[in-house]
N, C-alpha and C positions, 0 to 999 in steps of 0.2 A: 837545485842549489840549496845548500844548507842555510838555515837562518835561525836566529835566536829570538825567542819570544820576548826577551828583555828589550829588544830593539823597538818594540811597539809600546807606546804609552798605555799604561793601565787606566781603566776607567776610574773616574773619581768616586771615592766612597763617601757618602754623606752621613753626617751624624743625624740622630733623631731630631735635634733642634733645627738643623738646616732643612730637613724634609718638611717639618711643620711650617717653617717660614715660607718655603716654596709653595706649599699647598695654599697658604693664605694669600700669597701673591697671585696665584692662579685664580683663586676665588674672587679677588678684587678685580682682576682683568675680566673674568666672566661677568661680574656684576656690571662693569663698565660697558661691555659689549651689549648686554641685554638692555641697558638704559639707552644706549645709542640706537639700537634697533627700534625701541619703543618710540623715541623721538622721531626717527625717520618715518615710522609708520604713521604717526600723527601728522607730520608735515605732508606726507603723500595724501592723506585724507583731506587736509585743508586745500591742497592744490586741486584735487579732484572736485571739491565743492565749488571752488572759484571757477574752474573751467566749465563746470556744468552751468553755473550762474551766468557766465559770459556767453555760452552757447544759447541759453534761453533768452538772454538779453538781445542777442543778434537775431534770433528767430523772430521775436516780436517786433523789434524796432528797426531791423535791417542791419546789414553788415557795414553800411557806410554811414551809420548814425554819427551825429556830431559828438565830439568828446565833451561838449558842454552839457550834454544830457546826463544827469547822474545815473549811475548803474542801479541804484536802489529805487528808481522811479516805479518799478514794477511791484515793489514790496509795500509801498505806501498806500494810503487810502485814495480811492478814486472819487474826486469831487468835481461835479460838473458845474460850470459857472456860465453866466451870460456873457455876451460880447464886451459889454462895458467893464465887467469885472476882469475879464481876460486881458483887455487892453491895458487896464490899470496895472495888472501883474507884469505884463510885458514892459510897460514904462518903468516900473519899479525894479526891473531886473530879476523878479522872482522866477519868471519863465524865460529861458534863453530865446533870443531872436536873431535871425540872420538877414542879410541884405537880399534883394532880388537876385535870383541866380544862385544863391547859396542859402536858401531858406532851410530851416531845420525841420519844421513840423509837417509840411506836405509830404516829404520823403518818408517820415515816420508813419503818417496816416496811410500812405499807399502800402507800406510794409504790413501794417496792422490789418488792413483790409484783405491782404493776400495770405495771411497766416492759415486760414482753414484749407485753402487749396495747397499750400506748401506742406501741410501735415497730413493731407488726405491719404497719400500712399502709406504713411506710417500707420494711420488708423486702419487701413485695409490690411496691412501686414500684421497689425496687432490682432485683428479679428481672425486672420488665418492661423496665427500662432496660438490664440486661445482655443480655436477649434481643434488644432492639432494636439494641444495640451489635454483637452477634454477627451479626445480619442485615446491618447496614450494612457490617461488615468483610467479610462474604462478598460483598456487592454490590461493594465496593471492589476486592476481589481479582478478581472476575469482570470488572469494568470495566478494571482494570489489565491483565488478560490480553487483553481485547478491544482495549485501547489498543495493547498491544505488537503484536498481530496486525495492527491497522490501520496502525501505523507501518511494520511490515515490508512489508505489501502496498503502502503508499504508495511505499516505496523501490523495490519491484519494478516498479511501474507507471512511476515516474520513470525507471528504468533503461531500460525498454522504449521510453519516449517520447524518450529522449535522442537516438537516431539521427534520429528524425523532426524534432525541434526543430533539430538541426544542419542537416539537409537543407532544412527549411522556411526557415531564416534565410539559407541560402547560395544555393540554386538551385531551390527549388520552383516559383517563378513561371515561370522560363525553361523548366524541365522540363515543366511543364504545357502551356505553349505548344507545345513540341516534339511531345509525344505527341498533342495535339489536331490539329496540322497533319498528322502521320503518319496519324492515324485518318481524316481527311478524304480524303487522297490514296489510302490503301489502299482505302477504300470505292469510290472512283471506278474504280480499276484492277480491283478484283474484279468490279465491275459490267461493265466493259469485256470481261473474259474471258467472263463469262456471256453477254453479248450476242453476242460473236463466235462462241462455240460453238453458240448457238441458231440463228444465221443462216448460218454458214459452217462449213467443215470444218477439221480440225486442220492440214491441209496448207497452209492460207493464213496460218498464224501466221508473223510475221516474225522474222528473226534479231535478236539483240541489237544487232548493228552496223548494222542497217537504220535509216536516219534518218527514215523515213516515220512517219505517225501510226498505222500498222497495229499491232494488238495483238501484243505480242512473245511468242515462245515462252518466253523467259527468265522471264516472269511466271508461267507455268505451272510451270516448274522450281522457282521460288522457293516457290510455293504448296504444292508437295508435299514441300518440305524439302531440296532439293538444295543442297549447299554453294556458297558464293560462288566458291570457287576452281574448282570443276567447271563452273559456269555460265560464268564469264568465260574461263577458260583452255582448256577443252575444247569447249564448245558455244557459244561467243560468236558464231561465224559460221554456225551451223546454223539453218536455218529449218524450218518444219513439214514440208515435203515431204521434205527430207533426213532429218529425224528419223524419219519414219514408214517410210522405205525402208532405214534404217540397221540394220546388225547391231550391236546395242547391246553385246552381250557382247564381240565382237572389238574394237570401238572403245574400250571401257573397259579391256580388257586391254592394248591398245596404249598407252593414255594413263595407265596405272596409276591409274585412278580408284578411290577407296576403296570397300570392299565395300558400305557403307551406301548411298552414292550410286548405285552400280551396280545394286543390287536395286531401289531406288526408280525408276530410269530404266526398267528392264525392266517393272516393274509399270505405270508410266505409259504406256508404249508399248502395252501390252495394253489398258488402259482406253480409250485414244484409238482403237485399232482397233475396239473395241466401241462407239465413239461415245458414251462415257459418262465424263464428267469429274466426276460427282457423287460425290466421295469421301465426303462426310458421309452422304448417303442410302444409299450402298452399304455403309458400315460398320454402319449400323443394321440391315441385312438379312443381312449375311454374318457368320457366327459366327467365322470365322477373321480377317477384316479388322477386326472390332470389337475384337480383341485388340491394343490399341494400345501395349502394353508387353510386353517379354519375360516378365515375371512373369505377366501374364494369359495369354499364349500357352502358357506351361508348364502353367498350371492346366488349360487346355483339353486339352493333350496328355495330361496325367496322368489327367484325367477320362475320356478315351476310350481310355486304356491303349495309346497308340501308342509304338512303339520309336524315339523321336527323342532326340537328345542335348540335353537341356535345359541342361546345363552349358555347352555350346558356344553355345547360343542366347542365354543370359544374357551370356556373355563377349563376344559379337559384337553385342549390342544389337539382336537381330532381333525385330521385331514381326510381327503377322499378315500385313501386306502384303508385307513383305520375305520372309517364309517362303514365300508363294505364288510369288513371283518366283524364289526359290531352287530351287523344285521344278518 
């Protein structure tokens, strides 16, 4: 059905002055409400104190205590008097008195005597609660200490993970692809070396500059740890035949080859002369060659009490293979 918006009353538009007046009224109402709540809170506190006072009064004096006994009797000073003084106070009306059968103080005395037994269960409950509280506090302290250790460990782990997260977010995928490709190619080239040495001699290994598909001597150099500079600059044009016939010591001396490379080349030439390129298998059998670090080699020397310069061995990074080549 069709309808007209004009049929509905428009909302009232307020002027700035009216809006200010309404805000002030709301503020006054809010102030009134807060004052009312504060009075109610104080009245509740007063009632609670009176109820607590009444409960304590009845606990000590009994629930059926005479109305003539003032409720503030427990707050006053306790003054013990002899019978004569007490009788005088009863006579003067200072202390309320009742007829036989409606006496006031025997009932009160009986109630006062029984207070310890009446509160005994509360004392026991309090002891249990305090024990539980102490246990909980100990547990909280232990949990707090554990929490602190956990937070500290979390920060340590986060710190350790920080480099990884940065690496993961910036280059992990490309790095993973790179090492996967290198692993694939290395496996193929290592297999090519094995196949060549199984079927042919070391003399047939090609020089690095050789453009044929023949397995390169430089791969063998690389596998035994010869530096890139020595491979390219000194032995880049040397093939297997030249290497086997070469005076390695003189060549290295003439080309100023570093001592580490020099010793590795001498050891390699000896291994190829023996037609054995199985470095891994040889190290497992030879007690000297299996000393793959200067530290292990020095342990071996000290164990056999040999007069070699271990300080010089460590300084020049000589391992078992290099030591044999040196001698």
